[in-house]
C-alpha positions in Angstrom: -46.0 -1.1 23.4 -43.9 -0.8 20.2 -42.5 -3.2 18.1 -39.3 -2.5 16.5 -36.4 -3.4 14.3 -32.9 -2.7 14.7 -30.8 -2.2 11.6 -27.2 -2.3 12.1 -24.6 -1.2 9.2 -21.4 -0.1 10.1 -22.0 0.2 14.2 -21.5 -3.3 15.0 -21.4 -3.1 18.9 -23.8 -2.7 21.9 -21.6 -0.4 23.8 -22.6 3.7 23.3 -25.2 2.7 20.6 -27.9 5.5 20.2 -30.1 3.2 18.2 -30.0 0.5 20.6 -30.7 2.7 23.9 -33.9 3.8 22.2 -34.9 0.1 21.7 -34.3 -1.3 24.9 -37.9 -0.7 26.1 -40.1 -1.6 23.2 -42.1 -4.6 23.7 -40.0 -6.9 20.7 -36.9 -6.0 19.0 -35.5 -7.5 16.1 -31.9 -7.0 15.4 -31.0 -7.2 11.5 -27.6 -6.8 9.4 -28.1 -6.9 5.6 -25.3 -7.8 3.3 -25.6 -6.6 0.1 -24.1 -8.4 -2.7 -23.8 -5.0 -4.9 -20.9 -4.8 -2.4 -18.7 -7.5 -3.7 -19.4 -6.3 -7.4 -16.6 -4.2 -9.5 -17.4 -0.7 -9.1 -16.5 2.0 -12.0 -13.1 2.6 -10.6 -12.2 -1.0 -11.0 -12.2 -1.8 -7.2 -15.1 -3.8 -5.5 -16.5 -1.9 -2.3 -15.7 -4.7 -0.2 -12.6 -7.5 -0.4 -11.3 -10.4 0.9 -9.9 -8.9 4.3 -12.6 -6.3 4.5 -15.2 -9.3 4.6 -13.3 -11.3 7.0 -13.4 -8.4 9.3 -17.0 -7.9 9.1 -17.9 -11.8 9.4 -15.9 -11.8 12.4 -17.6 -8.6 13.9 -21.2 -10.2 12.9 -20.5 -13.2 14.6 -19.2 -11.3 18.0 -22.4 -9.1 18.0 -24.5 -12.0 17.6 -22.9 -13.3 20.5 -22.9 -10.3 22.7 -27.0 -10.2 21.9 -27.3 -14.1 22.6 -26.1 -13.2 26.1 -28.6 -10.7 26.5 -31.5 -13.1 25.0 -31.5 -12.0 21.4 -30.0 -12.8 18.5 -28.6 -11.4 15.1 -30.7 -11.9 11.9 -28.1 -11.5 9.0 -29.7 -11.7 5.6 -28.4 -11.3 2.0 -30.1 -8.7 -0.5 -31.4 -5.4 -0.9 -32.2 -3.3 2.6 -34.9 -1.6 0.9 -36.5 -4.7 0.1 -35.8 -6.8 2.7 -36.7 -4.3 5.9 -40.3 -3.5 4.6 -40.7 -7.3 4.3 -39.5 -8.0 7.9 -41.9 -4.7 9.1 -45.1 -6.3 7.6 -44.1 -10.1 8.4 -43.4 -9.5 12.2 -45.8 -6.2 12.8 -43.0 -4.0 13.4 -44.1 0.2 14.0 -40.7 1.3 13.6 -37.1 0.8 12.5 -34.2 2.2 14.2 -30.7 2.7 12.8 -27.9 5.0 12.9 -27.7 8.1 10.5 -25.1 8.3 7.9 -23.1 11.1 5.9 -21.8 9.6 3.1 -23.7 9.9 -0.3 -24.3 6.7 -1.4 -25.2 5.7 2.6 -27.4 8.5 2.8 -29.6 7.6 -0.3 -30.0 4.2 1.0 -31.8 5.4 4.0 -34.0 7.7 1.9 -35.1 4.6 -0.3 -35.2 2.3 2.9 -37.7 4.8 4.3 -39.5 5.5 1.2 -40.5 1.7 1.1 -41.3 1.1 4.4 -44.6 3.5 4.3 -46.0 4.3 7.3 -43.5 2.4 9.7 -41.1 5.2 10.7 -37.4 5.0 10.0 -35.9 6.8 13.1 -32.1 7.8 12.4 -30.2 8.2 15.9 -26.6 10.1 16.2 -24.0 8.8 14.2 -20.3 7.2 14.7 -19.2 10.7 15.1 -16.9 12.2 18.1 -19.4 15.2 17.9 -23.0 16.0 17.0 -24.3 18.9 15.5 -25.5 20.5 18.5 -22.1 20.1 20.3 -20.3 22.0 17.2 -19.1 25.6 18.4 -20.8 27.0 15.0 -22.9 25.8 12.1 -21.6 23.0 9.9 -21.0 25.9 6.6 -18.8 27.8 9.0 -16.3 25.0 10.3 -12.7 25.5 9.5 -11.9 24.0 6.3 -8.1 23.5 7.1 -7.6 20.9 9.8 -5.2 23.1 12.1 -7.6 25.8 12.3 -10.4 23.1 13.0 -8.5 21.6 15.6 -8.1 24.9 17.2 -11.8 25.7 17.4 -12.8 22.5 18.5 -9.8 22.4 21.4 -11.4 25.5 23.1 -14.2 24.1 24.1 -14.2 21.0 26.6 -16.2 18.3 25.9 -17.3 15.8 28.3 -17.7 12.2 26.5 -20.5 10.2 28.8 -21.0 7.1 26.4 -23.6 5.0 27.4 -22.7 1.1 28.3 -24.5 -1.6 26.6 -27.7 -2.9 28.2 -27.4 -6.0 30.6 -31.1 -7.3 28.9 -32.7 -6.6 25.6 -36.5 -7.2 24.6 -37.6 -10.8 23.3 -37.2 -11.3 19.6 -40.7 -11.3 17.7 -42.3 -14.6 17.6 -41.3 -16.7 14.5 -38.3 -15.2 13.9 -36.2 -18.4 15.0 -37.1 -19.8 11.4 -35.3 -17.4 9.8 -31.9 -17.4 11.9 -28.7 -19.3 10.2 -25.4 -19.5 10.3 -23.3 -16.7 8.7 -22.1 -17.0 5.2 -18.6 -17.9 4.6 -16.0 -16.4 2.4 -16.1 -18.7 0.1 -20.1 -18.9 -0.2 -19.4 -15.2 -1.0 -17.1 -15.9 -3.9 -14.2 -14.5 -2.3 -12.2 -17.1 -0.8 -10.2 -17.3 2.3 -7.0 -15.6 3.3 -3.9 -17.0 4.3 -2.7 -16.1 7.6 0.3 -13.9 7.6 2.6 -13.8 10.5 4.3 -10.7 9.7 1.2 -9.0 9.9 0.9 -5.8 11.8 -2.8 -6.2 12.8 -3.0 -9.5 14.0 -6.1 -9.0 15.9 -9.9 -10.1 15.3 -12.7 -8.2 13.8 -16.0 -7.6 16.8 -16.3 -5.2 19.9 -14.8 -7.8 22.3 -11.5 -7.9 20.6 -11.8 -4.0 19.9 -12.7 -3.5 23.6 -9.6 -5.7 24.8 -7.3 -3.9 22.6 -8.3 -0.6 24.0 -7.8 -1.7 27.5 -4.4 -3.2 26.8 -3.0 -0.2 24.7 -4.2 2.3 27.3 -4.3 0.4 30.8 -2.4 -2.9 30.7 0.8 -1.9 28.4 0.5 1.8 28.5 1.8 1.7 25.0 -0.3 5.1 24.5 2.8 6.7 26.1 5.0 6.3 23.8 2.5 6.7 20.7 4.1 10.0 19.4 7.7 8.5 19.5 6.4 4.9 17.5 4.0 6.3 15.1 5.8 6.2 11.8 6.8 2.7 13.0 6.1 -0.1 9.8 6.3 -3.3 11.5 4.5 -4.8 14.4 1.3 -4.3 16.1 2.4 -2.1 18.7 3.9 1.1 16.8 0.4 2.6 16.8 -2.9 2.1 18.5 -4.7 0.0 15.6 -8.1 1.3 16.4 -9.0 2.3 13.1 -10.5 -1.2 12.1 -13.0 -1.2 14.6 -13.8 2.5 14.6 -14.0 1.9 10.8 -16.6 -0.7 11.5 -18.3 0.8 14.5 -17.0 -2.1 17.0 -15.5 0.9 18.7 -17.2 4.2 19.5 -15.0 7.0 19.0 -17.0 8.7 22.2 -15.6 5.7 24.2 -11.9 5.7 23.1 -12.5 9.4 23.9 -13.9 9.1 27.5 -11.1 6.3 28.3 -8.1 8.6 27.2 -9.4 11.5 29.6 -9.7 8.7 32.2 -6.4 7.5 31.6 -4.5 11.3 31.6 -6.7 11.9 34.7 -5.0 9.1 36.6 -1.5 9.2 34.8 -1.3 12.4 33.1 -1.6 13.8 29.9 1.7 13.6 27.6 2.8 14.3 23.8 1.7 10.8 23.2 -1.8 10.8 24.7 -2.4 14.3 23.3 -1.1 12.8 20.1 -3.5 10.1 20.2 -6.2 12.6 20.8 -5.4 14.4 17.7 -6.0 11.7 15.3 -9.6 11.0 16.4 -10.0 15.1 15.5 -8.6 14.4 12.2 -10.9 11.5 11.9 -13.6 14.0 13.0 -12.4 16.7 10.6 -12.8 14.3 7.5 -16.8 13.4 8.6 -17.6 17.1 8.7 -15.9 17.9 5.7 -17.7 15.0 4.1 -21.1 16.3 5.4 -20.3 19.9 4.4 -19.3 19.1 0.9 -20.9 15.6 0.0 -20.5 14.0 -3.3 -17.7 16.7 -4.3 -15.4 14.8 -2.3 -15.4 11.9 -4.5 -14.5 13.6 -7.6 -11.6 14.0 -9.9 -11.3 18.0 -8.8 -12.2 17.0 -4.9 -13.1 20.0 -3.2 -11.1 22.2 -5.8 -12.8 22.5 -9.1 -10.0 24.3 -10.5 -7.2 21.7 -9.3 -5.0 20.1 -11.6 -4.7 16.5 -10.4 -3.5 13.5 -12.7 -6.7 11.9 -14.4 -4.6 9.5 -16.6 -4.9 5.8 -16.0 -2.5 3.3 -17.5 -0.2 0.4 -16.7 1.7 2.2 -14.0 -1.3 1.8 -11.8 -1.9 -2.0 -12.1 2.1 -2.1 -11.1 1.4 0.0 -8.1 -1.6 -2.0 -7.3 0.5 -5.0 -7.4 3.5 -3.9 -5.6 5.6 -4.3 -8.8 6.4 -0.2 -9.6 10.7 -0.9 -8.9 10.5 1.4 -6.1 10.7 -0.8 -2.7 9.3 0.9 0.1 6.1 1.3 -2.3 5.9 -2.0 -3.4 6.4 -3.5 0.2 3.5 -1.3 1.4 1.3 -2.6 -1.5 2.3 -5.9 -0.7 1.0 -5.9 2.8 -1.8 -4.1 1.9 -2.8 -7.3 -0.3 -1.4 -9.8 2.1 -3.3 -8.3 5.3 -5.4 -5.6 4.6 -3.2 -2.9 6.9 -0.8 -0.5 6.0 1.0 1.9 8.1 0.1 5.6 8.3 3.7 6.5 7.1 3.1 3.9 4.2 -0.5 5.2 3.1 1.2 8.7 2.8 4.5 7.5 0.8 2.3 5.0 -1.7 -0.4 7.7 -2.2 2.2 10.4 -2.9 3.8 8.4 -5.3 1.0 7.2 -7.2 -0.2 10.8 -8.1 3.2 12.6 -8.3 5.6 10.1 -9.0 3.2 8.2 -11.4 0.6 10.6 -12.5 -2.0 8.7 -12.1 -5.9 9.3 -11.3 -5.8 9.6 -7.2 -9.2 8.6 -7.0 -8.2 4.9 -8.1 -5.9 4.7 -5.8 -8.6 5.7 -3.1 -10.9 3.1 -4.8 -8.3 0.1 -4.4 -7.6 1.3 -0.5 -11.5 1.0 0.0 -11.3 -2.5 -1.5 -8.6 -3.9 0.9 -8.1 -1.9 4.1 -9.4 -3.3 7.0 -10.1 0.1 8.3 -11.9 1.8 5.3 -14.2 4.6 6.0 -15.3 6.9 3.3 -14.4 10.1 5.0 -11.0 9.6 6.0 -10.2 7.7 3.2 -11.3 9.7 0.4 -10.6 12.9 2.6 -6.9 11.7 3.2 -6.4 11.1 -0.6 -7.9 14.2 -1.7 -5.7 15.8 0.8 -2.4 14.1 -0.8 -3.7 14.7 -4.2 -4.0 18.6 -3.7 -7.7 18.7 -4.1 -8.6 18.9 -0.7 -9.5 22.1 1.2 -6.1 23.0 2.4 -4.2 25.9 1.0 -1.2 23.8 -0.7 -1.4 22.5 -4.0 0.2 19.0 -3.1 2.0 17.1 -0.7 5.0 15.5 -2.4 6.7 13.0 -0.3 10.5 11.9 -1.8 9.9 8.1 -1.6 13.7 7.6 -1.4 14.1 10.1 1.6 11.1 8.2 3.4 12.7 4.9 2.6 15.8 5.7 4.2 14.6 7.5 7.2 11.8 5.3 8.3 13.6 2.0 7.0 16.9 2.7 7.3 18.2 -1.0 7.9 15.6 -2.1 5.1 14.1 -4.3 7.4 10.4 -3.8 6.3 11.4 -3.9 2.5 13.0 -7.1 3.5 9.9 -8.6 5.4 7.7 -8.0 2.0 10.0 -8.3 -0.9 11.6 -11.4 -0.4 13.3 -11.5 -3.6 15.3 -8.6 -2.3 16.3 -10.3 1.0 19.8 -11.6 -0.7 20.5 -7.9 -1.8 23.2 -6.3 -0.1 21.5 -4.4 2.6 22.7 -1.2 1.3 21.2 -1.9 -2.2 17.6 -3.0 -1.0 16.0 0.7 -1.2 17.7 1.2 -4.4 17.9 -2.2 -6.5 17.5 -0.3 -9.9 21.4 0.3 -9.4 22.0 -3.1 -10.0 22.7 -4.3 -13.5 20.3 -5.9 -16.0 21.4 -9.4 -15.7 21.5 -9.2 -11.4 18.2 -7.7 -11.3 16.6 -10.2 -14.0 17.7 -12.9 -11.9 15.7 -11.5 -9.0 12.6 -11.2 -10.9 12.0 -7.9 -9.5 11.1 -4.7 -11.9 13.4 -2.4 -12.9 12.4 1.4 -12.1 13.3 3.0 -15.7 13.4 7.0 -14.8 15.1 7.7 -11.2 14.0 11.1 -9.8 16.7 13.7 -9.4 15.5 14.8 -6.2 16.5 11.1 -5.5 19.8 11.8 -5.7 21.0 12.7 -2.2 19.5 9.5 -0.9 21.4 7.5 -3.3 24.3 5.0 -2.1 27.4 7.1 -1.8 29.4 4.2 -3.7 26.9 4.5 -6.8 
C-alpha cells in the first residue's frame, strides 16, 4: 500500500478536503504544515507577507487542526523552514511514495509547488482541486472565455444550477509513520516568531478564534441559530460589531471553511426557510470571491503589476509620507483614520471601510495602490491573494472593469454610514470630546484646538466635500 504525506497550506480543515480524501486509504499518512520564515520578512513593497494578527489566526487554526487530527488517531507535524527542502527530507526519511496537497492559483504559490515537485524526484506530488467554489470542468466555458466583468460573470454562472455536495471529514485516519513522534512538538508562539503578542481589543468586529471548529460554529450560528443571514442585505454596510456581516472571510482565506460547504448550507437554509434578498446577497459575495479567483488564474502575475490588467491605465505610482500617514491612521480624515486604526489593532475592517480607505489612498492621496494592497496583505485576517489584489486593482481602475476608477467621497461616506460619528469615536479617542457634529470634520477647528487634541490637520479640503460640511461652518 501507498505511504503518503499530506501537505496542508491555506486549507486548514478536514471537512470537504480533496487531498485528505485521497489519503484516507493509504498505509500511513503524515499530515504536515511548513511555516516559512520568509513570510515574516519585509517584502519589496515595505510590508511583510504575514503580520501579527494573521499569524495569531494561523497558529489558532493549526492548533485546532491538530486537535481534530488527534481525535482521528493522527497528528499535525508543524515545521519551520523551506517546503522544498523539508518535504523531500521527510519523504526520504519515512519512505513515502507521494505528497498530497491542494493546487494553487497565485504565481508565488504555484512556483513553490513546482520547486517542491522538482526536489521530490521520484516521489509523486499529487495536486487535488483547490479552495474554489467551482472546478474547471464545472465552468460553462473555457477560462479564457469567462467574462471579465463581474455582472456578466455572475449572470453566466447563475444560468447553471450547481449542486454542491461537500465531503464530510472522515471519522478515522491512517496511522502516522513509525518514528514521527520524535519530531512532534508544540507550536511556536508569536513571540518566538518575533511578532509579539497582540492586545485583546474589546471593540473588535471579529472577536472569534481561528480554526475549523470556530468557523463551523460561526456558520451554524449565522445561518441557523441567530438567522442573521436574513438581514445581511440591510446590515452589510455596518461598521461596528460582529453581526453586521457573516465574517466568514478569515476562515475562508485560511481554508478553515470550504466555500462549497458554505454554498451547500446556504442552499439548505433557503430550501427550509425560503430565499430573500439577503440570502441571495451572501451568495453573490461567494461569486465575487470566485470571480477574483478565476481572474487570477487567467491573468497571473499581471494582477500584481502597477498597471494591473490594463497596461495603459494611469494609476498613481508615487510613494511619499502620505502613505505612511495612511498606514498609521493619521491622515486627518477621521473615517479613513478610524478604519486604519481598527485594522492595525484587530486585523479586521468592514467591507465599506476597505472601499473608502482604498479609494482615499489612490484618488485623494495619489499613492501607488500596490503599497496599499501589500499593507492589507500583512494585516488582514482574511487576506486572500485573488480577492485582495483583485479588489485593489478594481478600486485603482486597473482591473478589467470598463470604468477607469471608483472614486468614493470619503466625507459623504462618513455622513451616510457613520451619521452619529459612533465609529469614529470608537477608534479615535482623541476626537471623543469634540462636538459630535464636528467629529467627521475636525479640520474645521482652530489650529490651537486641533493641536491640543494631537490630531493631524487636513491641509486641503476637497471641493467635493463641500455639501457634507457642517451647515454652521
